[in-house]
C-alpha positions, -999 to 999 in steps of 0.1 A, spaced: -1 1 0 17 33 -14 52 15 -17 63 11 -54 69 -22 -67 106 -34 -68 116 -37 -103 130 -73 -98 118 -102 -77 149 -124 -63 124 -151 -49 86 -154 -56 65 -147 -27 40 -175 -38 66 -200 -37 73 -195 2 53 -221 21 45 -211 54 34 -245 69 55 -275 69 59 -291 37 65 -325 54 58 -335 86 86 -334 109 96 -352 139 116 -332 165 153 -332 153 185 -336 172 196 -314 200 225 -294 199 255 -298 222 272 -270 235 306 -262 219 323 -242 247 303 -211 255 279 -215 223 244 -218 242 233 -185 227 245 -198 191 224 -230 199 193 -212 207 191 -192 176 198 -222 152 170 -239 170 146 -211 162 157 -208 127 157 -247 121 121 -245 133 109 -219 115 87 -237 89 93 -213 60 130 -212 60 132 -249 68 109 -259 40 134 -237 15 168 -249 34 154 -285 30 145 -280 -8 182 -274 -16 174 -247 -40 199 -224 -24 228 -248 -27 221 -261 -61 226 -227 -77 252 -216 -50 285 -218 -67 306 -197 -38 340 -211 -29 343 -204 10 318 -191 33 280 -192 27 255 -187 54 228 -200 34 245 -232 26 258 -236 63 222 -234 76 209 -257 47 236 -285 58 228 -277 98 189 -282 94 192 -308 72 216 -328 99 193 -318 126 159 -330 111 173 -358 93 200 -371 119 190 -403 137 213 -391 163 198 -374 197 225 -348 197 246 -333 171 273 -307 171 270 -275 152 309 -274 142 303 -255 107 285 -227 125 309 -223 153 339 -226 127 326 -198 108 317 -175 136 341 -149 127 324 -147 92 290 -143 111 302 -115 132 333 -102 139 324 -99 175 318 -136 182 342 -165 194 337 -201 204 350 -196 238 332 -163 248 294 -160 258 278 -139 232 242 -125 229 215 -144 212 198 -113 197 234 -100 185 239 -136 168 202 -138 155 208 -104 137 245 -113 124 232 -149 111 199 -131 96 224 -102 78 247 -132 67 220 -152 49 204 -120 34 239 -111 19 244 -149 7 210 -146 -9 220 -115 -29 254 -127 -38 256 -134 -75 228 -110 -81 248 -75 -94 232 -41 -95 204 -51 -74 185 -21 -60 174 -15 -25 136 -26 -28 144 -55 -48 167 -64 -22 137 -69 1 124 -99 -22 149 -123 -10 135 -155 11 152 -141 42 136 -107 40 102 -119 31 104 -143 61 120 -120 89 120 -87 74 95 -57 72 90 -22 66 89 7 88 64 34 77 72 70 84 45 96 78 48 133 77 19 157 77 24 197 67 5 214 97 -1 243 70 -16 225 41 -21 190 58 -2 173 27 8 138 37 44 123 29 48 86 36 83 68 34 94 35 40 126 19 52 132 -18 50 144 -38 82 154 -73 93 155 -66 126 135 -40 151 135 -36 188 101 -28 200 95 -16 237 63 -28 250 49 -20 283 30 -49 301 20 -44 339 51 -25 347 74 -45 329 93 -36 297 93 -64 274 115 -63 240 103 -81 208 129 -90 185 126 -100 146 89 -105 144 81 -124 114 56 -116 90 23 -135 92 
């Protein structure tokens, strides 16, 4: 509503399946590798986000990705497949921990970290992976990746002229947003709210 359509669609929204395409049994748990519990929490949340898991299980990304070295989408694809298809009760997320420095420079395997910061960096790394190979992609088209469509959104700002009452709307894309909500005297922070 009020936004110009992007000139290029990187992932068709009609191909995003919000429900599980296949019934999934609970997968393997994650073993802590040093001080990685904050990583494990986010990996579990991402693994059990149906539209992301459906996409990763389809292997659509890795079939087209020819990236040598670090690719967060390829790492997440391998991780989700391993968790959901493993017969083991517990697995070690070694590939994610090994490549922490590529996800976010501030993360180290032997130091505790912040789950929100890891989620923010992981989503941005997946977004970069989705944009790799797509040269000269304008800002509005960047919001059509599978990652932005699942986890992102838009902030709408409206300015109304006090003199003539003219209204001007602007939109800013986001992959993460902090919302302070007061609940009976408690401040609750909601982060990375996926679109319904």
